[in-house]
C-alpha positions in Angstrom: -16.5 51.9 36.9 -19.2 53.3 34.7 -22.6 54.3 36.2 -25.6 52.0 35.8 -27.1 54.0 33.6 -24.6 54.2 30.5 -24.1 49.9 30.9 -28.0 49.9 30.6 -27.5 52.3 27.3 -24.9 50.0 25.7 -26.6 46.7 27.0 -29.8 47.8 25.3 -28.3 48.9 22.3 -26.4 45.7 22.3 -29.6 43.7 22.8 -31.4 45.7 20.0 -28.2 44.8 17.3 -28.3 40.8 18.5 -32.0 41.1 17.6 -31.7 42.6 14.5 -28.9 41.0 13.3 -30.5 37.2 13.9 -33.4 38.9 12.0 -31.6 39.9 8.6 -30.0 36.7 8.8 -32.6 34.8 8.9 -34.9 36.6 6.4 -35.4 35.1 2.9 -32.5 36.5 0.6 -34.8 38.5 -1.4 -36.8 40.0 1.3 -37.5 44.0 0.8 -35.9 44.8 3.9 -32.8 44.2 2.9 -31.7 47.5 3.0 -28.8 47.0 5.5 -25.8 45.5 3.0 -22.3 46.2 1.9 -22.9 44.3 -1.5 -21.2 41.1 -0.6 -21.8 38.6 1.9 -18.5 37.9 3.9 -18.6 41.7 3.9 -21.8 42.2 5.9 -20.5 39.4 8.2 -17.3 41.4 9.0 -19.5 44.5 9.5 -22.0 42.9 11.8 -20.1 41.2 13.9 -17.6 44.4 14.2 -20.6 46.4 15.3 -21.9 43.6 18.0 -18.3 43.6 19.0 -18.0 47.3 19.7 -21.2 47.1 21.3 -20.9 43.7 23.7 -17.3 44.9 24.8 -18.6 48.4 25.6 -21.8 46.9 27.2 -20.1 44.4 29.6 -16.5 45.6 30.1 -13.7 43.4 31.6 -15.5 40.7 29.9 -13.7 40.6 26.8 -13.1 36.9 25.9 -16.1 35.8 27.1 -18.1 38.4 24.7 -15.7 37.0 22.0 -16.4 33.4 22.3 -20.0 34.5 22.9 -20.3 36.3 19.8 -18.7 33.5 17.6 -21.2 30.9 19.5 -23.7 33.5 18.1 -22.4 32.9 14.9 -22.5 29.3 14.8 -26.2 29.3 16.1 -27.0 31.9 13.0 -25.7 29.2 10.9 -27.6 25.9 12.7 -30.7 28.0 12.1 -30.3 29.2 8.5 -29.3 25.6 7.8 -33.0 24.5 9.0 -35.0 26.9 6.7 -35.6 26.4 3.3 -34.6 30.0 2.1 -31.5 30.6 3.7 -28.2 27.5 3.5 -25.6 27.1 6.2 -22.3 28.3 5.3 -19.8 27.6 8.1 -17.1 29.5 6.1 -19.0 32.2 7.4 -17.5 32.4 11.2 -14.2 33.1 9.5 -15.5 36.9 8.7 -17.4 36.7 12.0 -14.4 36.1 13.8 -12.5 38.9 11.9 -15.0 41.6 12.8 -14.7 40.5 16.6 -10.9 40.8 16.6 -11.2 43.6 14.6 -13.8 45.0 17.4 -11.1 43.8 20.1 -8.3 45.7 18.4 -10.1 49.1 18.0 -11.3 49.1 21.7 -7.5 48.1 22.7 -6.0 51.0 21.1 -8.6 53.5 22.1 -7.9 52.7 25.4 -4.4 53.0 25.3 -4.7 56.6 23.2 -4.5 59.3 25.6 -7.3 61.3 26.6 -7.3 64.9 25.0 -9.6 67.5 27.0 -11.5 69.8 25.1 
């Protein structure tokens, strides 16, 4: 089990990332703060949900499937909220790149957990 300070660090990073992704997702497309971009909307979704997945899985060890399901629900919430604005549109097909990012995070952490530790 990790000590509480390490979990607190991961959980704080996860919450800050959740809030940042929500803010970026709800800003108008032409917003000057849209500095974080891969240049392609779907790749932005994969990257955002990969990072959210990595942080969430580290913040809540032992809850991988709940984290994954929660993040997919979070992606759906973002689409719902975007549909309620006049400057963004809900694109439900964005849930697929969200799922790809989450799945990639699950895969990377599974590989890292199986990799042998090498001391220096």
